[in-house]
C-alpha positions as a printed NumPy array, in Angstrom:
array([[-69.03 ,  13.115,  34.971],
       [-70.05 ,   9.533,  35.662],
       [-69.063,   6.258,  33.982],
       [-72.315,   6.101,  31.974],
       [-71.698,   9.471,  30.268],
       [-68.135,   8.448,  29.407],
       [-69.388,   5.195,  27.867],
       [-71.991,   7.109,  25.839],
       [-69.203,   9.486,  24.724],
       [-71.209,  12.588,  25.674],
       [-67.992,  14.533,  26.126],
       [-67.578,  14.363,  22.366],
       [-70.969,  15.911,  21.529],
       [-71.378,  18.547,  24.211],
       [-71.076,  22.258,  23.499],
       [-67.386,  22.378,  24.578],
       [-66.552,  19.257,  22.509],
       [-64.135,  21.074,  20.202],
       [-61.595,  21.35 ,  23.   ],
       [-61.917,  17.592,  23.567],
       [-61.609,  16.827,  19.862],
       [-58.479,  18.897,  19.515],
       [-56.899,  16.981,  22.401],
       [-57.899,  13.633,  20.888],
       [-56.431,  14.613,  17.487],
       [-53.246,  15.729,  19.267],
       [-52.97 ,  12.338,  21.019],
       [-53.511,  10.506,  17.759],
       [-50.794,  12.594,  16.087],
       [-48.449,  11.886,  18.977],
       [-49.146,   8.153,  18.723],
       [-48.426,   8.191,  14.976],
       [-45.108,  10.019,  15.588],
       [-44.105,   7.541,  18.294],
       [-44.872,   4.533,  16.051],
       [-42.869,   6.01 ,  13.19 ],
       [-39.962,   6.765,  15.532],
       [-39.987,   3.198,  16.9  ],
       [-39.955,   1.729,  13.388],
       [-37.07 ,   3.964,  12.409],
       [-35.144,   2.899,  15.51 ],
       [-35.751,  -0.805,  14.8  ],
       [-34.646,  -0.352,  11.166],
       [-31.376,   1.201,  12.371],
       [-30.823,  -1.585,  14.912],
       [-31.235,  -4.251,  12.217],
       [-28.786,  -2.345,   9.949],
       [-26.253,  -2.14 ,  12.777],
       [-26.514,  -5.862,  13.424],
       [-26.076,  -6.63 ,   9.691],
       [-22.998,  -4.338,   9.542],
       [-21.493,  -5.961,  12.625],
       [-21.91 ,  -9.382,  11.076],
       [-20.292,  -8.151,   7.89 ],
       [-17.356,  -6.705,   9.865],
       [-16.891, -10.063,  11.606],
       [-16.868, -11.885,   8.253],
       [-14.401,  -9.399,   6.747],
       [-12.13 ,  -9.654,   9.795],
       [-12.034, -13.462,   9.596],
       [-11.321, -13.255,   5.847],
       [ -8.513, -10.784,   6.555],
       [ -6.941, -13.169,   9.11 ],
       [ -7.221, -16.032,   6.603],
       [ -5.563, -14.016,   3.856],
       [ -2.815, -12.787,   6.138],
       [ -1.955, -16.329,   7.244],
       [ -2.016, -17.47 ,   3.61 ],
       [  0.344, -14.634,   2.652],
       [  2.722, -15.503,   5.489],
       [  2.745, -19.094,   4.246],
       [  3.565, -17.946,   0.708],
       [  6.407, -15.652,   1.915],
       [  8.21 , -18.473,   3.709],
       [ 11.589, -19.376,   2.215],
       [ 10.667, -23.072,   1.831],
       [  7.53 , -22.205,  -0.166],
       [  9.41 , -19.806,  -2.412],
       [ 12.246, -22.317,  -3.046],
       [  9.709, -25.067,  -3.874],
       [  8.048, -22.817,  -6.491],
       [ 11.393, -21.767,  -7.941],
       [ 12.495, -25.475,  -8.184],
       [  9.55 , -26.037, -10.556],
       [ 10.973, -23.31 , -12.807],
       [ 14.521, -24.664, -12.562],
       [ 15.911, -22.034, -10.239],
       [ 17.78 , -23.37 ,  -7.219],
       [ 19.157, -21.554,  -4.161],
       [ 22.771, -20.566,  -4.25 ],
       [ 25.131, -22.816,  -2.235],
       [ 27.19 , -19.765,  -1.283],
       [ 25.452, -17.564,   1.26 ],
       [ 25.056, -13.92 ,   0.349],
       [ 27.526, -11.332,   1.719],
       [ 26.555,  -7.96 ,   3.011],
       [ 28.255,  -5.085,   1.275],
       [ 28.823,  -1.94 ,   3.341],
       [ 29.41 ,   1.334,   1.574],
       [ 31.226,   3.857,   3.702],
       [ 30.203,   7.427,   3.254],
       [ 33.216,   9.683,   2.714],
       [ 33.875,  11.822,   5.693],
       [ 32.6  ,  15.325,   5.106],
       [ 35.196,  17.983,   5.821],
       [ 34.358,  21.108,   7.69 ],
       [ 34.429,  24.579,   6.207],
       [ 37.982,  25.417,   7.398],
       [ 39.385,  22.048,   6.256],
       [ 38.09 ,  22.689,   2.735],
       [ 39.377,  26.216,   2.835],
       [ 43.027,  25.163,   3.491],
       [ 43.112,  22.508,   0.744]])
C-alpha cells in the first residue's frame, strides 16, 4: 500500500472495506466516549473548586461569629448591657455553697441500727 492509495482512500472502497469501516466506527465511538469522559471530569473539577471556595467562606464566617460571641460573653460587655436596663453588679462577691452528701452506711451498719 503506497501513499497515493491512502490519499485516494482506496482502503475504504476495496472488497475487504467492511473490516476497515468497522475499525473506523470503533475509533470514532472511542473518541466520543473519551470526549464525554473528559467533559465529565472537568465538570467535577469545577464543582470541587466551587465547594472548596464555599468551605473557605463558611470557615471564615464561623471564625468571625465565634470571636463575636466571645466578645458578647465577656463580663464587661454583659455588665454594660445590664446597666442600660438598670441592673448593676452586686458589690458583695458570690459565695460557693457546698452540699455534703450524707455518708452512706454499709449493709451491716444499717442492720444493727
